[in-house]
Structures are given as structure tokens and as C-alpha cells.
C-alpha positions in Angstrom: 117.4 -70.3 -86.8 115.3 -72.8 -84.7 118.4 -73.7 -82.6 118.7 -69.9 -81.8 115.0 -69.3 -81.0 114.5 -72.5 -79.1 117.9 -72.6 -77.5 119.8 -69.4 -76.9 116.9 -66.9 -77.0 114.7 -69.2 -74.9 117.4 -69.4 -72.2 117.9 -65.6 -72.2 114.1 -65.0 -71.9 113.8 -67.6 -69.1 116.8 -66.2 -67.2 115.5 -62.6 -67.6 112.0 -63.6 -66.3 113.6 -65.3 -63.3 115.9 -62.3 -62.5 113.1 -59.7 -62.7 110.5 -62.0 -61.0 112.8 -62.4 -58.0 112.2 -58.7 -57.2 108.4 -59.0 -57.1 105.8 -60.8 -55.1 103.5 -63.1 -57.0 100.4 -61.0 -56.6 102.1 -58.1 -58.3 103.0 -60.1 -61.3 99.4 -61.3 -61.7 97.9 -57.9 -60.6 98.5 -54.2 -61.0 102.3 -54.4 -61.7 102.1 -56.9 -64.5 102.8 -54.3 -67.2 105.8 -52.9 -65.2 107.1 -56.4 -64.7 106.9 -57.3 -68.4 108.5 -54.0 -69.4 111.5 -54.7 -67.1 111.8 -58.2 -68.5 111.8 -56.9 -72.1 114.4 -54.3 -71.2 116.6 -57.0 -69.7 116.2 -59.2 -72.8 117.1 -56.3 -75.1 120.1 -55.5 -73.0 121.4 -59.1 -73.3 120.5 -59.5 -77.0 121.4 -56.1 -78.6 125.2 -56.8 -78.6 124.5 -59.7 -81.1 122.1 -57.6 -83.2 118.8 -59.0 -82.0 116.0 -56.6 -81.0 112.8 -57.3 -79.2 109.7 -55.6 -80.8 107.0 -57.1 -78.6 107.1 -59.1 -75.4 104.3 -60.4 -73.1 102.4 -63.4 -71.8 100.5 -65.4 -74.4 98.3 -66.8 -71.7 98.0 -66.6 -68.0 101.3 -67.6 -66.3 101.1 -71.1 -64.7 101.8 -71.5 -61.1 101.7 -74.5 -58.8 98.3 -75.3 -57.3 99.5 -74.5 -53.8 100.5 -70.9 -54.8 97.2 -70.4 -56.8 95.2 -71.5 -53.7 97.2 -69.2 -51.4 96.6 -66.2 -53.8 92.9 -67.0 -53.9 92.7 -67.4 -50.1 94.5 -64.1 -49.6 92.2 -62.2 -52.0 89.1 -63.7 -50.3 90.4 -62.7 -46.8 91.0 -59.1 -48.1 87.5 -58.9 -49.5 86.0 -60.3 -46.3 88.0 -57.8 -44.2 86.8 -55.0 -46.4 83.2 -56.1 -46.0 83.6 -56.2 -42.3 85.1 -52.7 -42.2 82.3 -51.4 -44.4 79.7 -53.0 -42.1 81.5 -51.5 -39.0 81.5 -48.0 -40.6 77.8 -48.3 -41.2 77.0 -49.4 -37.7 79.4 -47.1 -35.9 77.2 -43.9 -36.0 74.2 -45.9 -34.7 76.3 -47.2 -31.8 77.5 -43.7 -31.0 73.9 -42.5 -30.9 72.9 -45.3 -28.5 75.9 -44.5 -26.3 74.9 -40.8 -26.2 71.3 -41.7 -25.3 72.5 -43.9 -22.4 74.7 -41.0 -21.0 71.8 -38.6 -21.3 69.3 -40.8 -19.5 69.2 -40.3 -15.7 70.1 -43.3 -13.6 67.2 -45.1 -12.0 69.2 -46.2 -9.0 
């Protein structure tokens, strides 16, 4: 049994993870499409294992998936850039009506020269 779970089944799971993961970007697997990703991997494993009488009742990550430090840093930097951009856009939206009012005042004021 151990040679099956630590050999054949492990290879099928790893290959299924790689096949499905190649169709996603890393942020999706860690983010909002994680459940969809895991569901597709489980379906792929069941498809490969059902002919030999093996079914999958539950499948998922035990812990957070490990990625190289370079990728983790890139994901963090991208998230920070998105947050910073969102903050700038919010700030601009708040200031925009004030800028319009000032512009209208300038147009309404007679020229001194």
C-alpha cells in the first residue's frame, strides 16, 4: 500500500497539479481561484485513478503552497503596487471636485489685465 500512495498516487497527484497549474497565473492559485484550481486538480486525479478503482473523497492543500522566494517577493510587490495605485486613485477622486471648483472660479473671475 505504501508503494502505491508514495509512488504511483503521488506521481499522479504531482502531474495533475502541474497540468492544471500551467493554465493559471500564480496569483490565481493563491487567491480567488484557489477553490476552482483544486476542484480541477481533483477531477483530473479522479479521471486518472478511477479506471483502477481508486476514488478521491477529499483533496486540498494541507498548508500554504511553497514557492521560491523570488516569486513570493514578486507577488508581494505586485499586491503593494496595486494597493498604492488604488490609494492614489481614491485620493485623486476626492481632490477632483475641489480642482473643478477652483477651475470654475478662475473662469468666472474677470481678468485684471
